[in-house]
C-alpha positions, 0 to 999 in steps of 0.5 A: 810545899813539895818540890823535887827530891831531897837527893841530888846526884853525887857532885851536883851543885846544891842550888836548891831551896828545901821547901815544906808542904803543909801537914797533909803532905808533910814531906820535903823535896828539892827543885833545881833551877838552870841559864838566864833568858829574856824574862818569863814565858808569857802565856797565850802571846805567841807560838812557843819558840826555841833556838835551832841549836836545841837538841831534838830528843828521841821520839815515840816509845822512849821511857825514862827510868824503870820504877814501879810507878808509871807516869805518862809524859805527852809532848810534841816531839814532832810537828807539821814540819818535822822535829819540834824544838819545844817538845825536845826542850820539854823532854830534856827538862823531864830527864833533868828532873828525873836525874835530879830526883836521885832515885829510880822509883818511877818510869816516865812513859814518853809519848809524842802527840805529833802536835795534833789533838788526835795525836794527843788523844792517842798518846794518852791512851797509849800511856794509860794502856801501859799503866800510867797513873797520871798524865803530864802534858800535853801543851796545846789547848786543843790537844789537852781537851782531847787528851783529858777526855781520854784520861777522864774516861780512865779516871786518871788525873792530868797535869797539862801545860796549856794556857787555854783556861777552857781546857781545864776541868776537874781532874785536868789541871793546868800547870801554866801561867794563865793570863787571869793570874797576871791580871788579878795580881796587877789590879789587886796591887793597884788597888792596894796602892790607892788606885780607884778608877782604872781604864783599859786599852785592850787589843781585839784578840783572844789574849785581850779578850781573856784579860779584859774579862778578868780585869772586869771581874777583879775590878769588881772584887777590889771595888775599882771603878772602870770608867772606860774600856777601849778596844783596838785592832792589833797594830792600830791603837791610835783612835782608841788612845785619842778617846782615852786622852779625851777622858783622861780626868776620869781614871788614875790608872790604865791597864794595857794587856798587850804583847811586847812586840806591839807595845812600841806602836802603843807607846808612840800613841800614848806619848803623842796624846800626853798619856804616860806613867808620870801622869797616870799609872800604866800597868800590864802583864808578864808579856812586858818582861821583854827588852823591847818594852823596857826602854819605851818612853810611855812605860817608864814607871809602868808596872807589870806582873810576872814570876820572879826570874831567879828560879828559872835562871838557875834552872836554865844554867843547869839545863845548858850545862847538861844539853848545851843549849838554852831551854824553852821558857815553857821547859820549867813546866815539864821539870816541875810536873815531873818533880812533883809527880816523883815527890808525890809517888814517894810520900803519898802511897796509893793516894799520891795522885788523888784530887785531895793531894793535888789540890791541897791549898798549901800548894807546891813550890817549883822553879817559877815559885809557888803554885797550887791547883784549883778543883776546877783545874785552874791554878794560882801562881805566886807573882811579883810586881815589877816597875820599868825604869831606865831600860830595866825592871825592878821588883817592887812587890816580891812574889809570895813564898806561900799562900798565906800572904799576898806578897804585897 
């Protein structure tokens, strides 16, 4: 499983794991990691935010390296109100990946998409005009769709950072944490641990709709009965919880794909109606990996799925040591994408960014664990299952280290 390079900079700490790809790729590389933050980035939940102390990187036209292989990096360096801290964090992570590779055989062409779909299209076209063989980014779903249209016309692959699964497509791969993966891992784990009838309590928003669709699909896949799905307007779960309580004897687990900030209100209603994880197994997604959920009474004993934190924590330490601030949670996506593009440029010759290489079923290893791209542009991630208890969460099913096992 390719990761970054086998050459760390002289004197740099070797906090890496050497990972091997399958025979098709057959090379090793190293992915560094860097400072702890509050748990894994949860896709689709809210706008990406970053500490105001984050350095804002230089903008349009910057390039990293002088190598022959050219890579386009499309990031939101500016937005409606000025410089974007998220874009700066992505760019810093790309620079860190390049430095960690220890070589100078690529040139990364940095383009600002200005946080708009038209800007993403223009930035992509500019990178292609300058010789980019692959496009990394952008972040926002609408921008990815416009950028991929340009890249596809030029027959250039793209590895984007959006969680909007509708932006994926053949040749346009999403390196993110799709809600579908969280849900499938959770339902699979529940099935393996004897749960046969699972109800769902789902907010009426885009994230909830995506999660519900995958929940129904996964339940069918694993032979799970779904007796009831209750939807509620965000912030007003009371009536839906009461209806669930009335049919409590019909399910042995309850799925709640809700954001951390909304779970206090949900927990209050669950407790008031006699539903908690001592009586019925409650589980959610990586949105719960947040201090605001870990002490909620109804969630003690609840499960959620998430990437393991060790890789990100190591990455964040390295990032903070170099830039003096914490990275955005999404920064590992830029780090991993650049690391992968550099590693493939060294090992695969003219086929380095071909579909067969990028969609190799053995996948790759990154700061957030194993991942692989699907031919339709989606991805699969190795996720762990954690159990909440006493204000913290512990891993009860480790993330898989490869795609031959399920980690359960």
